C-alpha positions as a printed Julia matrix, in Angstrom:
202×3 Matrix{Float64}:
 -70.93  102.19  -32.09
 -71.32   99.42  -29.56
 -74.02   96.81  -29.68
 -76.85   96.68  -27.07
 -75.67   93.36  -25.75
 -72.06   94.39  -25.58
 -70.94   93.54  -21.98
 -68.18   96.14  -22.18
 -70.46   99.1   -22.75
 -70.26  101.86  -20.13
 -73.1   104.07  -21.29
 -76.23  101.92  -21.63
 -76.72   99.11  -19.08
 -79.33   96.38  -18.91
 -82.12   96.44  -16.45
 -81.44   93.9   -13.61
 -83.55   90.84  -13.76
 -83.24   89.89  -10.01
 -83.79   91.79   -6.72
 -81.63   94.82   -6.14
 -79.23   94.07   -3.22
 -79.37   96.55   -0.41
 -76.1    98.11    0.61
 -74.69   97.0     3.88
 -74.95   99.38    6.83
 -71.62  100.92    7.66
 -70.16   99.88   10.93
 -69.76  102.84   13.23
 -68.85  103.21   16.9
 -70.63  106.52   17.4
 -74.14  106.24   16.1
 -76.06  103.17   17.13
 -79.51  101.93   16.26
 -82.29  102.4    18.72
 -83.06   99.22   20.73
 -86.12   97.33   19.55
 -86.79   95.54   22.84
 -87.16   96.65   26.47
 -84.11   98.3    28.12
 -82.74   95.96   30.8
 -82.71   97.49   34.27
 -79.8    96.88   36.71
 -80.78   94.69   39.66
 -81.51   96.42   43.0
 -79.42   95.16   45.85
 -82.25   95.74   48.28
 -84.58   93.36   46.47
 -82.1    90.75   45.28
 -80.02   90.72   48.47
 -76.84   90.53   46.43
 -73.91   91.74   48.52
 -71.89   94.49   46.92
 -68.17   93.76   46.45
 -65.93   95.65   48.86
 -64.47   98.88   47.49
 -60.77   99.23   47.85
 -60.43  102.89   48.87
 -56.68  102.8    48.2
 -57.28  101.92   44.56
 -60.19  104.31   43.97
 -58.49  107.25   45.59
 -61.64  108.35   47.39
 -61.37  110.53   50.44
 -62.15  108.52   53.59
 -64.77  109.71   55.9
 -63.61  111.24   59.17
 -63.84  108.82   61.99
 -65.81  110.13   64.98
 -63.61  111.08   67.9
 -64.89  110.33   71.38
 -64.42  113.39   73.61
 -63.86  112.35   77.2
 -66.23  113.94   79.68
 -64.82  116.15   82.45
 -64.46  114.43   85.75
 -65.75  117.55   87.53
 -67.79  120.53   86.32
 -66.03  123.75   85.53
 -66.6   126.47   88.09
 -66.62  129.78   86.27
 -66.45  131.71   89.55
 -62.79  130.64   89.92
 -61.87  132.52   86.81
 -63.12  135.92   87.83
 -59.65  137.35   88.16
 -58.61  135.78   84.8
 -61.62  137.35   83.08
 -60.87  140.7    84.75
 -57.26  140.45   83.65
 -58.38  139.84   80.09
 -60.79  142.78   80.16
 -58.16  145.11   81.62
 -55.59  143.95   79.05
 -57.97  144.66   76.2
 -58.75  148.15   77.56
 -55.07  148.77   78.09
 -54.31  147.76   74.56
 -56.88  150.24   73.21
 -55.49  153.12   75.2
 -51.96  152.27   74.34
 -52.77  152.21   70.65
 -54.43  155.64   70.95
 -51.47  157.17   72.72
 -48.97  155.59   70.27
 -50.95  156.82   67.25
 -50.99  160.32   68.71
 -47.22  160.27   69.34
 -46.43  159.0    65.81
 -48.59  161.55   64.02
 -47.23  164.42   66.17
 -43.5   163.63   65.91
 -43.26  162.04   62.43
 -42.1   165.33   60.85
 -39.37  166.0    63.41
 -38.13  162.65   64.76
 -38.93  159.62   62.65
 -36.59  157.33   64.55
 -38.55  157.93   67.73
 -41.76  157.21   65.89
 -40.4   153.9    64.56
 -39.39  152.88   68.08
 -42.83  153.73   69.44
 -44.48  151.77   66.59
 -42.3   148.76   67.24
 -43.1   148.79   70.93
 -46.81  149.11   70.16
 -46.66  146.17   67.77
 -44.95  143.97   70.37
 -47.56  145.03   72.92
 -50.47  144.24   70.64
 -49.21  140.76   69.64
 -48.36  139.69   73.12
 -51.58  141.03   74.61
 -53.91  139.42   72.02
 -52.16  136.06   72.25
 -52.05  136.32   76.05
 -55.76  137.01   76.38
 -56.73  134.1    74.14
 -54.42  131.63   75.92
 -55.45  132.81   79.32
 -59.15  132.23   78.48
 -58.17  128.81   77.27
 -56.5   128.14   80.68
 -52.97  128.11   79.43
 -50.33  129.33   81.86
 -48.26  130.92   79.1
 -51.07  133.42   78.62
 -50.28  134.96   81.99
 -46.68  135.61   81.03
 -47.65  137.02   77.66
 -50.02  139.49   79.24
 -47.34  140.44   81.77
 -44.87  140.98   78.94
 -47.38  143.15   77.12
 -47.99  145.21   80.26
 -44.29  145.89   80.65
 -44.1   146.97   76.97
 -47.14  149.22   77.52
 -45.37  150.9    80.47
 -42.32  151.44   78.3
 -44.51  153.03   75.64
 -45.97  155.43   78.21
 -42.47  156.09   79.53
 -41.47  157.28   76.06
 -44.09  159.96   76.35
 -42.44  161.4    79.41
 -38.97  161.02   77.9
 -40.04  162.92   74.8
 -41.43  165.73   76.97
 -44.65  165.82   75.04
 -47.52  167.94   76.32
 -50.44  165.64   76.99
 -53.72  166.06   78.85
 -53.77  165.0    82.51
 -56.04  161.92   81.97
 -53.21  160.29   79.95
 -51.08  160.21   83.08
 -53.64  157.84   84.57
 -53.44  155.3    81.69
 -50.42  153.43   83.1
 -52.69  152.23   85.89
 -54.28  149.75   83.43
 -51.0   147.81   82.67
 -50.2   147.79   86.4
 -53.64  146.41   87.16
 -53.15  143.72   84.44
 -49.87  142.68   86.1
 -51.5   142.38   89.5
 -54.38  140.3    88.12
 -52.41  137.79   86.06
 -50.17  136.99   88.98
 -53.04  136.67   91.44
 -53.32  133.2    93.03
 -56.82  132.78   91.74
 -55.67  133.31   88.13
 -52.92  130.74   88.73
 -55.49  128.22   89.9
 -57.68  129.03   86.92
 -54.89  127.97   84.57
 -54.23  124.77   86.44
 -57.84  123.53   86.45
 -58.07  122.05   82.96
């Protein structure tokens, strides 16, 4: 049995005579103590008049703001009355495109079971007509001369589509025979001198 004053005892210890030391606070980088004083506020540039350092946009990778573009004013006002034939040509081309699409759809649905090669040819011609007419109308209204030629090309394709109706010998109502008047009117309007002047006045 060990004595009470034995310094090597591990069961009974003496009561400390001095103050008990407090354990040191562990150092951590996550949890921090709440500040005891006022929180410092960043200085306001408007009150301190401290110029901000320039920001290098190449280093920060920020998207630059779009610079305003000065649009030059027209030297003379646009006279819409000079484009009457161009507007009429666009309207006739749109109407011609609608009628051509109706006739082509009727041909394809009626002849698909007997002659699919003929239906593929009609569909190809209709696609060319639609693309050239839509692009031609847009460019013509934007006063581009190439729009006139695209509408003329589409009108010729439309006449070929209607010609395929007569080649096939299909029975069609008599108003369909009047539809080719629309592509012919489009051709006459796009090559009118007024339409040519409309495209040159830009």
